[in-house]
LUMLUM-150031 format. One record per residue: residue number from 1; x, y, z of N, C-alpha, C in turn. Coordinates in steps of 0.1 Angstrom, whole numbers, plus 2048, in hexadecimal, padded with zeros to 3 digits. Example, Ala and Ser with C-alpha at 12.3 -4.5 7.8 and 13.67 -1.06 7.14 Angstrom:
# LUMLUM-150031
  zakol  nc1  nc2  nc3  cac1  cac2  cac3  cc1  cc2  cc3
      1  884  7C7  84E   87B   7D3   84E  884  7DF  84E
      2  880  7EA  847   889   7F5   847  881  800  84F
***
This chain:
# LUMLUM-150031
  zakol  nc1  nc2  nc3  cac1  cac2  cac3  cc1  cc2  cc3
      1  442  1CB  314   447   1BE   30E  454  1BA  314
      2  455  1AE  319   461   1A9   31F  46D  1A8  314
      3  479  1A7  319   484   1A6   310  483  199  308
      4  486  199  2FB   483   18E   2F2  48C  182  2F7
      5  487  176  2F5   48E   16A   2F9  48D  15F  2EF
      6  496  155  2EF   495   14A   2E6  48B  140  2EB
      7  486  137  2E2   47C   12D   2E5  481  124  2F0
      8  479  122  2FA   47C   119   305  482  120  311
      9  486  12C  310   48B   134   31B  47F  138  324
     10  481  138  331   476   13C   33A  473  14B  33A
     11  467  14F  33D   463   15D   33E  464  161  34D
     12  46D  16B  34F   46F   16F   35D  46A  17E  360
     13  468  184  355   463   192   356  456  193  35D
     14  455  19B  367   448   19D   36F  447  193  37A
     15  450  189  37B   451   180   386  45E  182  38E
     16  468  17B  389   475   17D   390  47B  18B  38D
     17  479  190  381   47D   19E   37D  472  1A8  380
     18  474  1B1  38A   468   1BA   38D  465  1C4  383
     19  459  1C9  383   455   1D4   37B  457  1E1  382
     20  45E  1EA  37C   462   1F6   383  45A  202  37C
     21  457  20C  384   450   218   37F  45A  223  37F
     22  45B  22B  374   464   236   374  45F  241  37E
     23  469  247  385   466   251   38F  461  25E  388
     24  465  260  37C   460   26C   375  456  268  36A
     25  44B  270  36A   440   26D   361  444  271  353
     26  43E  26A  349   440   26E   33B  43A  27C  339
     27  442  284  332   43E   292   330  431  292  328
     28  428  29B  32C   41C   29D   325  41D  2A9  31C
     29  417  2A8  310   418   2B2   306  40B  2BB  306
     30  40C  2C7  30B   401   2D0   30C  400  2DA  301
     31  3F3  2DD  2FD   3F1   2E7   2F3  3F5  2F5  2FA
     32  3FB  2FE  2F2   3FE   30B   2F8  3F1  313  2F9
     33  3F0  31B  303   3E5   324   305  3E9  332  306
     34  3E0  33B  302   3E4   34A   302  3D8  353  305
     35  3CD  34D  30A   3C2   355   30E  3C5  361  317
     36  3CD  35E  321   3D1   368   32B  3D9  373  325
     37  3DF  371  319   3E7   37B   313  3DF  384  309
     38  3D4  380  305   3CC   387   2FA  3BF  38D  2FF
     39  3BA  388  30B   3AD   38D   310  3B0  397  31B
     40  3A6  39F  31E   3A7   3A8   32A  39F  3A2  336
     41  3A3  3A4  342   39C   39F   34E  398  3AB  357
     42  395  3B6  350   393   3C3   357  387  3C2  362
     43  37E  3B9  35F   372   3B9   368  371  3AD  371
     44  37C  3A5  371   37C   398   378  37B  39B  387
     45  382  3A6  38C   382   3A9   39A  374  3AB  3A0
     46  36C  3B2  398   35E   3B5   39D  356  3A8  39E
     47  357  39F  394   350   392   394  354  389  39F
     48  361  38A  3A3   366   380   3AD  360  382  3BA
     49  35A  38D  3BD   354   390   3CA  346  38A  3CB
     50  33E  38D  3C1   330   388   3C2  32A  38B  3B4
     51  31F  384  3B1   317   386   3A5  31D  37D  39A
     52  315  37C  38F   319   374   384  319  37C  377
     53  316  389  378   316   392   36D  31C  39F  371
     54  324  3A5  367   328   3B3   369  324  3BA  35D
     55  31D  3C6  35F   318   3CE   354  323  3D8  351
     56  328  3D7  345   333   3E0   341  32D  3EC  339
     57  32E  3F8  33F   328   404   339  331  409  32D
     58  32A  40D  323   331   413   317  32E  421  315
     59  337  429  30F   335   437   30D  32B  439  301
     60  322  443  302   319   445   2F8  31F  44C  2EC
     61  319  44B  2E0   31E   452   2D4  319  461  2D6
     62  322  46A  2D3   31E   478   2D3  320  47E  2C5
     63  316  484  2C0   316   48A   2B3  31F  497  2B3
     64  328  498  2A9   331   4A3   2A7  32C  4AB  29B
     65  328  4B8  29E   322   4C0   293  32B  4CC  28F
     66  329  4D0  283   330   4DC   27F  329  4E8  286
     67  331  4F3  288   32C   4FE   290  330  50B  289
     68  327  515  289   32A   522   285  326  52C  290
     69  32C  537  291   32A   540   29C  31C  545  29D
     70  316  544  2A9   308   548   2AB  2FE  53D  2A9
     71  303  532  2A5   2F9   527   2A2  2F3  522  2AF
     72  2E6  51F  2AE   2DF   519   2BA  2E2  50A  2BB
     73  2E5  506  2C7   2E9   4F8   2C9  2DD  4EF  2CC
     74  2DE  4E3  2C8   2D4   4D9   2CC  2DC  4CF  2D5
     75  2D4  4C9  2DF   2DB   4C1   2E9  2D5  4B3  2E8
     76  2DE  4A9  2E8   2DA   49B   2E7  2D7  496  2F5
     77  2CE  48C  2F6   2CC   484   302  2D4  477  300
     78  2DF  476  306   2E8   46B   304  2E3  45E  30B
     79  2E4  453  305   2E0   446   30A  2EC  43D  30B
     80  2F2  43D  317   2FE   434   318  2FA  425  317
     81  302  41D  311   2FF   40F   310  307  406  319
     82  306  3F9  317   30D   3F0   320  30D  3E2  319
     83  317  3DA  31D   317   3CC   31A  319  3C4  326
     84  313  3B8  327   313   3B0   333  31E  3A5  331
     85  326  3A3  33B   330   398   33B  32B  38E  346
     86  327  382  341   321   378   34A  32A  36D  34D
     87  32A  368  359   330   35C   35D  326  351  35B
     88  327  34A  34F   31C   341   34B  322  334  346
     89  32E  331  348   334   325   343  33D  31E  34E
     90  33F  311  34D   347   30B   357  34E  2FE  351
     91  359  2FB  357   360   2EF   354  364  2E8  361
     92  365  2DB  361   369   2D3   36D  371  2C7  369
     93  378  2C2  373   37E   2B5   372  37E  2AE  37F
     94  37E  2A1  37F   37D   299   38C  383  28B  38B
     95  389  286  395   38E   279   395  38F  273  3A3
     96  38F  266  3A4   38F   25F   3B1  39D  259  3B4
     97  3A2  259  3C0   3AE   253   3C4  3AB  249  3CF
     98  3B0  23D  3CD   3AF   233   3D8  3BA  234  3E2
     99  3B7  232  3EF   3C1   233   3F9  3CD  229  3F7
    100  3CA  21D  3F2   3D4   214   3F0  3DE  219  3E5
    101  3D8  21E  3DA   3E1   224   3D0  3E9  230  3D5
    102  3E3  238  3DD   3EA   244   3E3  3F6  23F  3EA
    103  3F5  235  3F2   400   230   3FA  40A  229  3F2
    104  406  222  3E7   410   21A   3E0  416  221  3D4
    105  410  22C  3CF   416   233   3C4  423  23A  3C9
    106  42D  23A  3C0   43A   241   3C3  43A  24F  3BF
    107  42F  255  3BC   42E   264   3BA  421  269  3BE
    108  420  276  3C1   414   27C   3C6  40A  27D  3BB
    109  400  273  3BA   3F6   274   3AF  3EE  280  3AF
    110  3EA  284  3BB   3E1   28F   3BD  3E6  29C  3B7
    111  3F3  29F  3BB   3F9   2AB   3B6  3FB  2AB  3A7
    112  401  2A0  3A2   403   29F   394  3F7  29F  38B
    113  3ED  298  390   3E0   297   388  3D8  2A4  388
    114  3D9  2AB  394   3D2   2B8   395  3D9  2C2  38B
    115  3E6  2C2  38B   3ED   2CB   381  3E9  2C8  373
    116  3E9  2BB  370   3E5   2B6   362  3D7  2BB  35F
    117  3CE  2B9  368   3C0   2BD   365  3BF  2CC  363
    118  3C7  2D4  36B   3C6   2E2   369  3CB  2E7  35C
    119  3D5  2E0  356   3DA   2E4   349  3D0  2E0  33E
    120  3CB  2D4  340   3C1   2CF   336  3B4  2D8  336
    121  3B1  2DD  342   3A5   2E6   343  3A8  2F3  33B
    122  3B4  2F9  33C   3B8   305   335  3B6  303  326
    123  3BA  2F7  321   3BA   2F4   313  3AB  2F4  30E
    124  3A3  2ED  316   395   2EC   313  38E  2FA  313
    125  392  302  31D   38C   30F   31E  390  317  311
    126  39C  317  30D   3A0   31F   302  39A  31A  2F5
    127  39A  30D  2F3   393   308   2E7  385  30D  2E6
    128  37E  30D  2F1   370   311   2F1  36F  320  2ED
    129  378  328  2F3   377   337   2F0  37A  33A  2E2
    130  385  334  2DC   388   337   2CF  37E  332  2C5
    131  377  327  2C8   36D   322   2BF  361  32B  2BF
    132  35F  333  2C9   353   33B   2CB  354  349  2C6
    133  35F  34F  2C8   360   35E   2C6  363  363  2B8
    134  368  35A  2B0   36D   35F   2A3  361  365  29B
    135  355  35F  29D   349   364   296  344  372  29B
    136  34A  376  2A6   347   383   2AC  34F  38F  2A6
    137  359  38B  29E   362   396   299  35A  39F  290
    138  35E  3AC  290   357   3B6   289  358  3B3  27A
    139  34D  3B6  272   34D   3B3   264  358  3BA  25C
    140  35C  3C5  261   367   3CD   25A  375  3C7  25D
    141  376  3BE  266   382   3B7   269  383  3A9  264
    142  37A  3A5  25B   37A   398   256  374  398  248
    143  375  38C  241   370   38A   234  37A  38E  229
    144  375  38E  21D   37E   390   211  380  39F  20E
    145  378  3A8  215   379   3B6   213  37A  3BD  221
    146  383  3B8  229   385   3BD   237  38B  3CB  235
    147  389  3D4  23F   38D   3E2   23F  382  3EB  23F
    148  37F  3F2  24B   374   3FA   24C  373  406  242
    149  37F  40A  23E   380   415   235  382  411  226
    150  38C  408  225   391   404   217  38A  3F8  212
    151  387  3EE  21B   382   3E1   216  38D  3DA  20E
    152  39A  3DC  210   3A5   3D7   208  3AB  3CA  20C
    153  3A7  3C4  217   3AF   3B9   21D  3A7  3AC  21C
    154  3AC  3A2  215   3A6   395   214  3AA  38C  21F
    155  3A1  38A  228   3A4   381   234  39D  374  233
    156  397  371  227   390   364   225  382  364  22B
    157  37A  35B  226   36C   35A   22A  368  34B  229
    158  35F  347  230   35A   339   22F  356  336  221
    159  35B  32C  21B   359   329   20D  363  32E  204
    160  36C  337  209   377   33D   201  382  341  20B
    161  388  337  211   393   339   21A  39F  33F  213
    162  3A6  348  219   3B2   34E   213  3BD  344  215
    163  3C4  341  209   3CF   337   209  3DC  33F  20D
    164  3E2  33B  218   3EE   342   21D  3FA  33A  218
    165  404  342  213   411   33C   20F  41C  344  215
    166  428  33F  214   433   347   21A  435  354  212
    167  430  355  206   431   362   1FF  427  36C  203
    168  41B  368  208   411   372   20B  40D  373  21A
    169  414  36B  222   411   36A   230  412  378  237
    170  41C  380  233   41E   38D   238  413  396  234
    171  40E  395  228   402   39C   223  3F6  39A  22C
    172  3F4  38D  230   3E9   38A   239  3EA  391  246
    173  3F6  390  24C   3F7   396   25A  3F6  3A5  259
    174  3FC  3AB  24F   3FB   3BA   24E  3ED  3BE  24A
    175  3E5  3B5  243   3D7   3B8   241  3CF  3B8  24E
    176  3D2  3AE  257   3CC   3AF   264  3CF  3BC  26B
    177  3DB  3C0  26B   3DF   3CC   272  3D8  3D8  26C
    178  3D7  3D9  25F   3D1   3E4   258  3C2  3E4  25A
    179  3BC  3D9  25B   3AD   3D8   25E  3AB  3DE  26C
    180  3B4  3DB  276   3B3   3E1   283  3B6  3F0  283
    181  3BF  3F4  27B   3C2   402   279  3B6  40A  275
    182  3AF  404  26B   3A3   40B   266  398  40C  270
    183  398  404  27B   38E   405   285  394  40C  292
    184  3A0  413  290   3A6   41B   29A  3A9  413  2A7
    185  3AD  406  2A5   3B0   3FD   2B0  3BF  401  2B5
    186  3C1  403  2C2   3CE   406   2C7  3D9  3FD  2C2
    187  3E5  402  2BF   3F0   3FA   2BA  3F5  3F0  2C5
    188  3F7  3F5  2D1   3FD   3EE   2DC  3F4  3E2  2E0
    189  3F9  3D6  2E1   3F1   3CB   2E6  3EB  3C3  2DB
    190  3EC  3C6  2CF   3E5   3BE   2C4  3EB  3B0  2C4
    191  3E2  3A7  2C0   3E6   399   2C0  3E0  391  2B4
    192  3E5  386  2B1   3DF   37C   2A7  3E3  36E  2AC
    193  3DA  365  2AA   3DC   357   2AE  3DC  34F  2A1
    194  3E7  348  29E   3E9   341   291  3EC  332  294
    195  3E7  32A  28B   3EB   31C   28C  3F9  319  287
    196  3FE  30D  28B   40C   30A   288  410  30B  279
    197  407  307  270   40A   306   262  40C  314  25C
    198  405  31E  262   407   32C   25D  413  332  264
    199  416  330  271   422   335   276  42F  32F  26F
    200  42D  323  26A   438   31D   263  43B  326  256
    201  431  32A  250   433   332   243  439  33F  247
    202  437  345  252   43E   351   256  44D  34E  258
    203  450  343  25E   45E   33F   25F  465  33D  252
    204  45D  338  248   463   335   23B  463  342  232
    205  45C  34C  235   45B   358   22D  467  360  22D
    206  468  369  224   474   371   222  474  37E  22B
    207  472  37B  238   472   387   242  480  389  247
    208  488  390  240   496   392   244  498  39E  24D
    209  48E  3A7  24C   48F   3B3   254  48B  3B0  263
    210  495  3B0  26C   492   3AD   27A  487  3B6  280
    211  486  3C2  27B   47C   3CB   281  46E  3C7  280
    212  46B  3BE  276   45E   3B8   275  45A  3B0  282
    213  464  3AA  288   462   3A2   294  461  3AB  2A1
    214  465  3B7  2A0   464   3C0   2AB  470  3BF  2B4
    215  47B  3B9  2B0   487   3B8   2B8  493  3B7  2AF
    216  49F  3B5  2B4   4AB   3B5   2AC  4AF  3A7  2A7
    217  4A6  39E  2A7   4A9   390   2A2  4A0  38D  297
    218  4A5  385  28D   49E   381   282  491  379  286
    219  487  37A  27E   47A   373   281  47D  364  282
    220  488  35F  27B   48B   351   27B  493  34E  287
    221  48D  34E  293   495   34C   29F  48F  341  2A8
    222  495  336  2A8   491   32B   2B0  482  327  2AE
    223  47C  32A  2A3   46E   327   2A1  464  32F  2A9
    224  468  33A  2B0   45F   341   2B8  45A  34D  2B0
    225  44C  34F  2B0   446   35A   2A8  445  366  2B1
    226  449  372  2AC   449   37E   2B4  43E  388  2AF
    227  442  394  2AB   439   39E   2A8  43B  3A3  299
    228  430  3A4  292   431   3A9   284  426  3B4  283
    229  42B  3C0  27F   421   3CB   27D  419  3CE  289
    230  41F  3CF  295   419   3D2   2A1  40F  3C7  2A6
    231  40F  3BB  2A0   407   3B0   2A4  410  3A5  2AA
    232  40D  3A2  2B7   414   397   2BD  40E  38A  2B9
    233  416  381  2B3   411   374   2AE  412  369  2B8
    234  407  362  2BA   407   356   2C3  404  34A  2BA
    235  40B  33F  2BD   407   332   2B6  3FF  32A  2BF
    236  3F4  324  2B9   3EB   31C   2C1  3E5  311  2B8
    237  3E4  305  2BD   3DC   2FA   2B7  3CE  2FA  2BB
    238  3C9  304  2C3   3BC   304   2C9  3B2  30C  2C1
    239  3B6  313  2B7   3AC   31B   2B0  3A3  312  2A7
    240  397  317  2A4   38D   30F   29E  391  30C  28F
    241  38F  300  28A   391   2FC   27C  385  2F6  276
    242  384  2F7  269   379   2F0   262  37F  2EA  256
    243  378  2E0  251   37C   2D9   244  371  2DD  23A
    244  375  2E2  22E   36C   2E6   224  371  2E5  216
    245  369  2E6  20D   36D   2E6   1FF  36D  2D8  1FA
    246  36D  2D6  1ED   36E   2C9   1E7  37B  2C1  1E9
    247  385  2C9  1ED   392   2C3   1F0  393  2C0  1FF
    248  389  2C2  207   389   2C0   215  395  2C7  21C
    249  396  2D4  219   3A1   2DC   21E  39E  2E1  22C
    250  3A8  2E0  235   3A7   2E6   243  3A9  2F5  243
    251  39F  2FC  248   3A1   30B   249  3A0  30F  258
    252  3A7  319  25B   3A8   31E   269  3A0  32B  26B
    253  399  32B  276   392   337   27A  39C  33F  283
    254  3A5  346  27C   3AF   34E   283  3A9  35B  289
    255  3AD  35E  295   3A8   36A   29C  3B3  374  29F
    256  3B0  380  29F   3BA   38B   2A2  3B3  397  2A8
    257  3BA  39F  2AE   3B4   3AB   2B4  3BC  3B2  2BF
    258  3B5  3B7  2C9   3BB   3BF   2D4  3B4  3BA  2E1
    259  3BB  3BA  2EC   3B5   3B6   2F8  3A8  3BD  2FC
    260  3A6  3C9  2F8   399   3D0   2FB  38D  3C9  2F5
    261  38F  3C0  2EB   384   3BA   2E4  37E  3AF  2ED
    262  386  3A8  2F4   381   39C   2FB  382  39D  30A
    263  377  39C  312   378   39C   320  376  38E  325
    264  37E  38A  32F   37D   37D   335  37D  37E  344
    265  375  376  34B   375   376   359  372  368  35E
    266  379  364  369   376   357   370  372  35B  37E
    267  366  356  382   361   35A   38F  365  350  39A
    268  367  344  396   36B   33A   3A0  373  32F  39A
    269  37E  32C  3A0   386   320   39C  38B  319  3A9
    270  386  30D  3AB   38A   306   3B8  38C  2F8  3B5
    271  396  2F2  3BD   398   2E4   3BD  397  2DF  3CB
    272  390  2D4  3CD   38E   2CF   3DA  390  2C0  3DA
    273  393  2BB  3E6   395   2AD   3E8  38C  2A9  3F4
    274  384  29E  3F2   37C   299   3FD  37C  28A  3FE
    275  379  284  409   37A   275   40B  36F  26F  402
    276  372  264  3FC   368   25C   3F4  35E  256  3FE
    277  351  259  3FD   348   253   407  345  244  404
    278  349  23F  3F8   346   231   3F5  352  228  3F5
    279  35E  22E  3F8   36A   226   3F7  375  22C  400
    280  380  226  401   38B   22C   408  394  233  3FE
    281  394  241  3FF   39B   249   3F6  396  257  3F5
    282  39A  25E  3EB   397   26C   3EA  390  26F  3DC
    283  387  279  3DC   382   27E   3D0  387  28C  3CE
    284  38D  28E  3C2   393   29B   3BF  38C  2A1  3B4
    285  388  2AE  3B5   380   2B4   3AA  383  2C3  3AA
    286  381  2C8  39E   384   2D7   39C  378  2DD  393
    287  375  2E9  397   36A   2F0   390  370  2FE  38C
    288  36D  302  37F   371   30F   37A  366  315  373
    289  361  320  377   356   327   371  35B  334  36B
    290  356  338  35F   35C   343   358  352  349  34E
    291  355  354  349   34E   35B   33E  357  363  336
    292  352  366  32A   35A   36E   321  350  376  317
    293  355  381  312   34C   389   30A  354  391  300
    294  351  391  2F3   357   39B   2EA  350  3A8  2ED
    295  357  3B1  2F3   351   3BE   2F7  353  3C9  2ED
    296  35D  3C7  2E4   360   3D1   2DA  363  3CA  2CD
    297  359  3C7  2C5   35B   3BF   2B9  364  3C6  2AF
    298  365  3D3  2AF   36E   3DA   2A5  37C  3D7  2A8
    299  380  3D2  2B4   38D   3CF   2B7  390  3C0  2B6
    300  387  3B8  2AF   389   3AA   2AD  388  3A7  29F
    301  391  39F  299   390   39B   28B  391  38C  289
    302  38C  388  27D   38C   37A   27A  391  378  26C
    303  39A  36E  26A   39F   36B   25D  39D  35C  25B
    304  397  358  24F   395   34A   24C  3A0  346  242
    305  3A9  33E  248   3B6   33C   240  3B8  32D  23F
    306  3BF  32A  233   3C3   31C   231  3D1  31D  22B
    307  3D8  312  22B   3E5   311   225  3E6  308  218
    308  3DA  304  214   3D9   2FB   208  3CD  301  200
    309  3D0  304  1F4   3C6   309   1EB  3BA  2FF  1EA
    310  3AE  304  1EA   3A2   2FB   1EA  39A  2FE  1DD
    311  392  2F4  1D9   389   2F6   1CE  37B  2F5  1D4
    312  374  300  1D2   366   301   1D8  35B  2FF  1CD
***
């Protein structure tokens, strides 16, 4: 919109007064991603060479028996198992650039737009993964009676989401940790991905003991979430949400676990530029193929959480 003028004054904007383009682009707001921090890529190297499947061998269960001196032993025929990690999904982006625009633009469109596409692709990838794997969590790490031994931890269930408040948010996180404890999941590397409205409750809670955060600084530090009860907390707007109940309450499918639970591999990621056969200019495109698999469900958990009490 041109500068306001009185009635009868001429309009010069866009004619005598030139239109200028800012040399710096308006900042883009990207969703934060954390897939690379919570999944393992142990088998990616094998897939990058050839093939679209890697068969991950698992150790067989061995029966442990009581023994008395002189007892005759019986021998098992062990049957080792496996899980398959497939490269069976793909994402792409593509755009065209006209030679005239390339010459006349005052910034490098190709470089800027490629980087933008790459970031958007990561966001789409992570949204797909989180929406898919929460249902693969082990039953003892989810529901209103989570805990393989005790069944003491209420992590919510569809139709009965757990209502998180600043008073009980610590109970929820320690419940996640205890559920993993009861499945003998290693302490080091544990993680949980929380939405912004739940991390806010952590910042509002009475967590005065800095040791809860795993460092010498209070949990209320510049809005950054750290570690509580050996679980590193990540904030993400990409986890799956549903609206349910008569009050149409938004509930979050929060996931937590250990990197050994989720294997991820990308077999090919390439960006290429070619001349447009139908015009003067370039075609730029990128392809990303990948696969993921929950390979140890006992190390993955699911909490169905809301921050507003619902009536079902």
